[in-house]
C-alpha positions as CSV (number, residue, x, y, z in Angstrom):
1,X,-22.9,-30.0,10.3
2,X,-24.5,-26.6,10.5
3,X,-21.4,-25.0,11.8
4,X,-19.4,-26.7,8.9
5,X,-21.9,-25.4,6.4
6,X,-21.7,-22.0,7.7
7,X,-17.9,-21.9,7.6
8,X,-18.0,-23.3,4.1
9,X,-20.3,-20.5,3.0
10,X,-18.4,-17.9,4.9
11,X,-15.1,-18.7,3.3
12,X,-16.5,-19.8,-0.1
13,X,-14.7,-17.1,-2.0
14,X,-11.4,-17.1,0.0
15,X,-8.5,-18.5,-2.0
16,X,-6.7,-21.0,0.3
17,X,-3.2,-20.8,-1.1
18,X,-3.3,-17.0,-1.0
19,X,-4.9,-17.0,2.4
20,X,-2.2,-19.3,3.8
21,X,0.5,-17.1,2.5
22,X,-1.2,-14.0,4.0
23,X,-1.5,-15.8,7.2
24,X,2.3,-16.6,7.4
25,X,3.0,-12.9,6.7
26,X,0.7,-11.9,9.5
27,X,2.3,-14.3,12.0
28,X,5.6,-12.8,11.0
29,X,4.1,-9.4,11.7
30,X,3.0,-10.5,15.1
31,X,6.4,-11.8,16.2
32,X,8.2,-8.7,14.8
33,X,5.8,-6.2,16.5
34,X,6.0,-8.0,19.8
35,X,9.7,-7.7,19.7
36,X,9.8,-4.2,18.3
37,X,7.4,-2.9,21.0
38,X,9.4,-4.3,23.8
39,X,7.1,-7.3,24.4
40,X,4.1,-4.9,25.0
41,X,1.0,-7.0,25.5
42,X,-1.1,-3.8,24.9
43,X,0.5,-3.2,21.5
44,X,0.0,-6.8,20.6
45,X,-3.5,-6.8,21.8
46,X,-4.3,-3.8,19.7
47,X,-2.4,-5.4,16.8
48,X,-4.5,-8.6,17.0
49,X,-7.6,-6.4,17.0
50,X,-6.4,-4.7,13.9
51,X,-5.8,-8.0,12.1
52,X,-9.2,-9.4,13.2
53,X,-11.0,-6.4,11.8
54,X,-8.8,-6.4,8.4
55,X,-9.5,-10.1,8.0
56,X,-13.2,-9.6,8.6
57,X,-13.3,-6.9,6.1
58,X,-11.4,-9.1,3.5
59,X,-13.9,-12.0,4.1
60,X,-16.9,-9.7,3.8
61,X,-15.6,-7.9,0.5
62,X,-14.8,-11.3,-1.1
63,X,-18.5,-12.1,-1.1
64,X,-19.3,-8.8,-3.2
65,X,-19.3,-9.7,-6.9
66,X,-17.3,-7.3,-9.1
67,X,-20.5,-6.5,-10.9
68,X,-22.1,-5.3,-7.7
69,X,-18.9,-3.5,-6.7
70,X,-18.9,-1.6,-10.0
71,X,-22.2,0.1,-9.0
72,X,-20.4,1.9,-6.1
73,X,-17.3,3.0,-7.9
74,X,-18.4,6.3,-9.2
75,X,-20.0,7.6,-5.9
76,X,-17.0,6.4,-3.8
77,X,-14.6,8.1,-6.2
78,X,-16.7,11.3,-6.2
79,X,-17.0,11.2,-2.4
80,X,-13.3,10.9,-2.1
81,X,-12.6,13.9,-4.2
82,X,-15.2,15.9,-2.3
83,X,-13.5,14.9,1.0
84,X,-10.0,15.9,-0.5
85,X,-11.4,19.3,-1.4
86,X,-12.9,19.6,2.2
87,X,-9.3,18.8,3.4
88,X,-7.9,21.6,1.3
89,X,-10.6,23.9,2.6
90,X,-11.0,23.0,6.2
91,X,-8.6,20.2,7.1
92,X,-6.8,20.0,10.2
93,X,-3.0,20.9,10.0
94,X,-0.7,18.3,11.9
95,X,3.1,18.8,11.7
96,X,2.8,21.3,8.9
97,X,0.5,19.0,6.7
98,X,-3.2,19.4,6.1
99,X,-4.2,15.8,5.7
100,X,-7.1,15.2,8.1
101,X,-10.7,16.1,8.1
102,X,-13.0,16.1,11.1
103,X,-16.3,14.3,10.6
104,X,-18.6,14.5,13.6
105,X,-16.7,13.0,16.6
106,X,-13.8,11.5,14.7
107,X,-11.4,12.5,12.0
108,X,-10.5,10.7,8.7
109,X,-7.7,10.7,6.2
110,X,-9.5,10.8,2.7
111,X,-6.2,10.0,0.9
112,X,-6.3,6.4,2.3
113,X,-9.9,6.0,0.7
114,X,-8.4,7.1,-2.7
115,X,-5.8,4.3,-2.6
116,X,-8.6,1.9,-3.5
117,X,-11.1,4.4,-5.2
118,X,-8.6,5.5,-7.9
119,X,-7.7,2.1,-9.4
120,X,-11.4,1.1,-9.0
121,X,-12.5,4.3,-10.9
122,X,-9.9,3.7,-13.7
123,X,-10.6,0.0,-14.1
124,X,-14.5,0.9,-14.2
125,X,-14.0,3.5,-16.9
126,X,-11.7,1.3,-19.1
127,X,-14.2,-1.7,-18.6
128,X,-17.1,0.3,-20.0
129,X,-15.0,1.7,-22.9
130,X,-13.2,-1.6,-23.8
131,X,-14.9,-1.9,-27.2
132,X,-14.0,1.5,-28.3
133,X,-10.7,2.3,-26.5
134,X,-8.8,5.0,-28.1
135,X,-6.0,7.4,-27.0
136,X,-8.5,9.9,-25.9
137,X,-10.0,7.4,-23.5
138,X,-6.7,6.9,-21.9
139,X,-6.3,10.6,-21.7
140,X,-9.6,10.8,-19.8
141,X,-8.5,8.1,-17.5
142,X,-5.3,10.0,-16.8
143,X,-7.1,13.0,-16.0
144,X,-9.2,10.9,-13.5
145,X,-5.9,9.9,-11.9
146,X,-4.4,13.3,-11.8
147,X,-7.2,15.1,-10.1
148,X,-7.1,13.4,-6.8
149,X,-3.3,13.1,-7.0
150,X,-2.9,16.9,-7.4
151,X,-5.2,17.4,-4.2
152,X,-3.0,15.0,-2.2
153,X,0.1,16.7,-3.4
154,X,-1.2,19.9,-2.2
155,X,-1.7,18.6,1.5
156,X,1.4,17.8,1.1
157,X,1.6,14.1,1.1
158,X,4.1,13.3,-1.9
159,X,4.6,9.6,-0.7
160,X,0.8,8.8,-0.8
161,X,0.5,10.7,-4.1
162,X,3.2,8.8,-5.7
163,X,1.8,5.4,-4.6
164,X,-1.6,6.3,-5.8
165,X,-0.1,7.5,-9.1
166,X,1.6,4.0,-9.4
167,X,-1.7,2.3,-8.8
168,X,-3.3,4.3,-11.5
169,X,-0.5,3.6,-14.0
170,X,-0.8,-0.1,-13.4
171,X,-4.4,0.0,-14.4
172,X,-3.6,2.0,-17.6
173,X,-0.6,-0.5,-18.3
174,X,-2.8,-3.5,-17.8
175,X,-5.6,-1.8,-19.8
176,X,-3.4,-1.8,-22.9
177,X,-1.7,1.5,-23.0
178,X,0.8,1.7,-25.7
179,X,4.4,1.3,-24.6
180,X,5.5,4.2,-26.7
181,X,3.2,6.5,-24.7
182,X,4.5,5.0,-21.4
183,X,8.1,5.6,-22.6
184,X,7.2,9.1,-23.6
185,X,5.7,9.8,-20.2
186,X,8.9,8.5,-18.6
187,X,11.1,10.7,-20.7
188,X,8.9,13.8,-20.0
189,X,8.9,13.1,-16.2
190,X,12.6,12.8,-16.3
191,X,12.9,16.1,-18.2
192,X,10.6,17.8,-15.6
193,X,12.7,16.7,-12.7
194,X,14.6,19.9,-12.4
195,X,11.3,21.9,-12.3
196,X,9.8,19.4,-9.8
197,X,12.8,19.8,-7.6
198,X,12.2,23.5,-7.2
199,X,8.5,22.9,-6.4
200,X,9.2,20.5,-3.6
201,X,9.0,21.7,0.0
202,X,12.2,22.2,2.0
203,X,11.8,19.1,4.0
204,X,11.1,17.0,0.9
205,X,14.3,18.1,-0.8
206,X,16.1,17.4,2.5
207,X,14.9,13.9,2.4
208,X,16.3,13.3,-1.0
209,X,19.7,15.0,0.0
210,X,19.7,12.8,3.3
211,X,19.3,9.7,1.3
212,X,22.2,10.6,-0.9
213,X,24.4,11.5,2.2
214,X,22.9,10.6,5.6
215,X,26.1,11.7,7.4
216,X,25.6,15.3,6.5
217,X,23.2,15.5,9.4
218,X,23.7,12.5,11.5
219,X,21.7,13.8,14.6
220,X,19.0,15.3,12.5
221,X,17.5,14.4,9.1
222,X,20.0,11.6,8.7
223,X,19.4,9.9,11.9
224,X,16.5,7.6,10.8
225,X,18.5,6.2,7.8
226,X,21.7,5.7,9.6
227,X,20.2,3.8,12.4
228,X,18.0,1.7,10.1
229,X,21.1,0.8,7.9
230,X,23.1,0.0,11.1
231,X,20.3,-2.4,12.3
232,X,20.0,-4.1,8.8
233,X,23.6,-4.5,8.4
234,X,24.2,-5.8,12.0
235,X,21.8,-8.7,11.4
236,X,24.5,-10.5,9.4
237,X,23.7,-13.8,7.9
238,X,21.4,-15.3,10.5
239,X,20.5,-12.4,12.7
240,X,20.9,-11.8,16.4
241,X,17.8,-13.8,17.3
242,X,14.2,-12.9,18.0
243,X,13.9,-10.4,20.9
244,X,17.7,-9.7,20.8
245,X,17.9,-6.7,18.4
246,X,20.0,-4.2,20.1
247,X,19.1,-1.1,17.8
248,X,15.4,-1.5,18.7
249,X,15.6,-2.5,22.2
250,X,18.1,0.2,23.2
251,X,15.8,2.8,21.4
252,X,18.3,3.8,18.8
253,X,15.7,2.9,16.0
254,X,12.9,5.3,15.5
255,X,9.3,4.3,14.4
256,X,10.4,0.7,15.0
257,X,6.8,-0.8,15.1
258,X,5.6,1.1,12.0
259,X,7.7,2.6,9.1
260,X,11.1,1.0,10.2
261,X,9.8,-2.4,11.3
262,X,11.9,-4.1,8.4
263,X,15.0,-2.9,10.1
264,X,14.0,-4.8,13.4
265,X,13.2,-7.9,11.3
266,X,16.5,-7.7,9.6
267,X,18.5,-7.2,12.7
268,X,16.9,-10.2,14.4
269,X,16.6,-12.7,11.5
270,X,19.4,-11.6,9.2
271,X,20.0,-12.1,5.5
272,X,18.4,-15.6,5.7
273,X,15.2,-14.1,7.3
274,X,15.1,-11.3,4.7
275,X,15.4,-13.8,1.8
276,X,12.5,-15.9,3.3
277,X,10.4,-12.7,3.8
278,X,11.1,-11.7,0.2
279,X,10.2,-15.2,-1.0
280,X,6.9,-14.8,1.0
281,X,6.1,-11.5,-0.5
282,X,7.1,-12.9,-4.0
283,X,4.8,-15.8,-3.5
284,X,1.8,-13.6,-2.5
285,X,2.3,-11.3,-5.5
286,X,2.6,-14.4,-7.9
287,X,-0.6,-15.9,-6.6
288,X,-2.4,-12.6,-6.6
289,X,-1.5,-12.0,-10.2
290,X,-2.5,-15.5,-11.0
291,X,-6.0,-14.9,-9.6
292,X,-6.3,-11.6,-11.4
293,X,-5.5,-13.4,-14.7
294,X,-8.6,-15.6,-14.4
295,X,-11.0,-12.9,-13.5
296,X,-13.9,-13.1,-16.0
297,X,-14.3,-9.4,-16.6
298,X,-12.1,-6.6,-17.7
299,X,-12.9,-4.7,-14.6
300,X,-11.9,-7.5,-12.3
301,X,-8.7,-8.2,-14.1
302,X,-7.6,-4.5,-14.2
303,X,-8.5,-3.9,-10.6
304,X,-7.1,-7.0,-9.2
305,X,-3.9,-6.9,-11.1
306,X,-3.4,-3.1,-10.0
307,X,-4.1,-4.0,-6.3
308,X,-1.5,-6.8,-6.4
309,X,1.1,-4.7,-8.1
310,X,0.5,-1.7,-5.7
311,X,1.0,-4.1,-2.9
312,X,4.5,-4.9,-4.4
313,X,5.1,-1.3,-4.7
314,X,4.4,-0.7,-1.0
315,X,6.7,-3.4,0.0
316,X,9.6,-2.3,-2.4
317,X,9.3,1.3,-1.2
318,X,9.4,0.6,2.5
319,X,12.4,-1.8,2.1
320,X,14.2,0.6,-0.1
321,X,13.6,3.4,2.2
322,X,14.7,1.5,5.3
323,X,17.8,0.2,3.5
324,X,18.8,3.7,2.4
325,X,18.3,3.4,-1.4
326,X,15.0,5.5,-1.4
327,X,14.0,8.7,0.5
328,X,12.1,8.3,3.7
329,X,8.4,8.8,2.7
330,X,6.5,7.2,5.6
331,X,5.3,4.1,3.8
332,X,4.6,1.1,6.1
333,X,5.6,-2.4,5.3
334,X,2.4,-3.9,4.1
335,X,0.8,-6.5,6.6
336,X,3.9,-6.4,8.8
337,X,3.9,-2.9,10.2
338,X,1.7,-1.9,13.1
339,X,-1.2,0.1,12.2
340,X,-5.0,-0.5,11.5
341,X,-5.7,1.7,8.5
342,X,-2.9,0.3,6.3
343,X,-3.7,-3.3,7.2
344,X,-7.5,-2.9,6.5
345,X,-6.8,-1.2,3.2
346,X,-4.4,-3.9,2.0
347,X,-6.6,-7.0,3.0
348,X,-9.8,-5.3,1.5
349,X,-7.6,-5.2,-1.6
350,X,-6.9,-8.8,-1.5
351,X,-10.5,-9.4,-0.7
352,X,-11.3,-7.8,-3.9
353,X,-8.7,-9.9,-5.8
354,X,-10.3,-13.1,-4.4
355,X,-13.9,-11.9,-5.4
356,X,-12.7,-11.0,-8.8
357,X,-11.3,-14.6,-9.4
358,X,-14.1,-16.5,-7.6
359,X,-17.2,-14.9,-9.0
360,X,-17.3,-16.7,-12.2
361,X,-20.9,-16.0,-13.3
362,X,-21.3,-13.0,-15.5
363,X,-24.4,-10.9,-15.2
364,X,-25.6,-8.0,-17.2
365,X,-24.4,-4.7,-15.8
């Protein structure tokens, strides 16, 4: 009885339908990583540890009421900005990019922290201004978004910067930003594309050109896209079967356990498997948005909605990248790709979504 009571308390704020859907996605991840890694037990063992840590973090954060979470938003955001400045001043350069910062005996990537800190900060700001929201408040919120994004672009890490921008825009959209302002921003962004093109680094421009014509450099910049599209297409209707994907097992497919794991899945499970995977992602997004809609506070609704829509964006960008319809930007397939940082970040986000929906009692903040 004590064990049952403990488990009931431990998972009191976990949404069972959403947890079940996430569990199915994690099982698909285990099967695909096992195949993509060549049946490596070491890789699977490490992946299981990452999943256990991420699920523990999700359960823990689900117990934190949104009102309590709001108390830490500003310090976390400011810490993230300070760390990004530290990266710009004294960060470690790896493969031509300055993204890492040494802290004592380890190193961290502050841009990962901002994936959560930025939407939390914008939701916090709009929550406190909800009674008097005017255009100037949205402008201030936009400035809070632009500051860390510019620091991340400078590293350079355009992929992460665009995803964080998307998460911030979702908060502003859900917070009631006028459609006319959004449409105006889209028009301005389109008009600025020629200028942005000349501001991109050579390798970033090469990624866009390679997406348009991978065959222009089949053994260089276009190799990743060519091999991934071959893997996706060769899966056919029903796939080649689990553990029988030739592109991955013959080492033609690069980064097959991380960025290009969707190509492994597509080759082995085919179009039918892809449709089931899309259906699973769609169900997770639907349930997440349903939970966000019933959150009792504006902060909870904005943050939860933004996190769920950002999850959708990650999945869309990765699948588009692997399929050759978007440039390669190094975005993992959420909750499927191998990697601890991404998994912990995503499941913490879902823990926040569950917390926002399950803590119904409003307290003075």
